[in-house]
N, C-alpha and C positions, 0 to 999 in steps of 0.2 A: 268767348260768345258760345251759347251750345250747339248742339246740331240740331236742335228742335227749332231756337229762334231765327238758323239761318234759313232753314225749310221755310218757317211763316215768311221770309222775310223775299224770300224766291218767288213763294207761292203768290204774296200780292206785288210784285214788279210784271211778274207773268200774265196774272189777270188784268192788272192793267195795260200791258201792251197788249191785251186782247181787247179787252172795251176798247182802248182808241184805236185799232186795226176794225175794228167793224163798225166804229162812229163812221170812221172816212170813209169804208166802202159806201157808207151811206151817200155821201157825196154828189149831188145831181138829181139825188131822187127829187121830182117836183114836191111842191107844197100843197098837203089837201088836209082840210079841215078835221082831226079824227082821225087821221087814216094813219097805218104803221106799218107799210108793207116798202121794204127795201127797193127803187127802181121804180116803182108805180105812186108812191105817196106817204106824205109823212107830215106832220104839223110838229112841233117841237117836242111835245110830249110822245107821240108816237115814234119818234126817233129811240128817246129812250128808251120806251118800253120795246123796239124792237133789238137795242142793242140787251137790254135785260134777257130777251130769249133767245139770242145767240149766246149770251155766254154764261148766264145764271138758271137759264130753263122756262120752266113754265110763268106767265106772269101771276103773281101772288094774290090780284084780287083782280075781280072784273072793272072795265072803263065805265065811269059813267054817266050819263048826257051831260055836255057841257056845251053853251053857245061861244063863239068869238066874243063877247063879251063878259063871262062867267065871275071875271074877280071884278068889275066894275060893279055887278048889279049883287053878285052876294055880298060882297065886302066882309070875306074870311079867307083867311092864309089855306085854302083848301089844298093848293099844290104842295105846301112846304107838310103841311100835316099828313100827306097822304106820304111825301117822301120819309116824313119821320118815322112812318109804320115799317120802312122795308129797307131804308139804306141807312148808315152810319154817320150822322151830322161830324163835320170838320167845320176847325173854327174859320172864320174867312181869311185870317193872316197864315192859314198853315194849309191851304190848298195845291192839288199837285195834280197833274198829267193821270187822267181817267177818273178825275172827279165829275160830278153833277152839278151846276149851277143855276141856283136860282134867282132870277132878278124881277124888282119891281119898275115899271117904270114911272112911278109917280110916289113920292114920300108918303102918301096916305092911302096909297090903297096896295091889296097883296100883290106877292111877286105871280106874277102869269107868265113868265117863259121862262125855260129851260133848254141850259147846254149841257156839251163834255166837253172837259177840258182837253184839248190833244198836245197842249206843250204848257210850258208856263206863259207864254203869249199870245197860244191863238186857242180855239175854240171850235167844236160844229155844232151847230143849229140850225134848225129851221124856222123862217118867220114869211108871213103872207104875202104877198109877191113874187118872193124868188124860191129857187130849189135851194135843198139842206146845202152848206158850205160851210169849208171850214175859215173863219175870219180873225180878225185880231182880236185880242182881248182890251181893248182899245180904253184910255182912259172914260169915256161916255159909260162904256160898261161895265168898270172897275167900280164907278161913282153908284151904279144903279145894281149891284151883287147885293142881295138879300141874306141867300142861305149860301150854304155847300154840304153835299151828303157825297159819301163814298160807300161803291158797293157791295155787301158786307162779303165777307170771307177771311 
């Protein structure tokens, strides 16, 4: 293996470790719709946005207005399309810790929930009624997994 290949692999491992550490630092942050402030409030997208700011820098686009029922109302893959503009698509069979996971709650609805894979069997996410937490990527979540993306780099 060439030195350049080893450097890229090492950089990827380091970046993924920073992503996971930052996501875990948000655990306990209260749920607040549209918020993205570690310790003060975040929704699932706010968690990913906050991790992006720490690991990557300035957010790549402004956050559009969205209501809690946006996916049901719009019936468009808005979240997946935005992720595809800034993240690198990953096959669902190839997910790795540090990847962003998108879930759809019903087969006929767009993906509307996101999480960061923290280990092969756990993810960090935020959802209404609970603080940011690290929980199991249980069979229910695996069945609802619709998209996966890696942070660029």
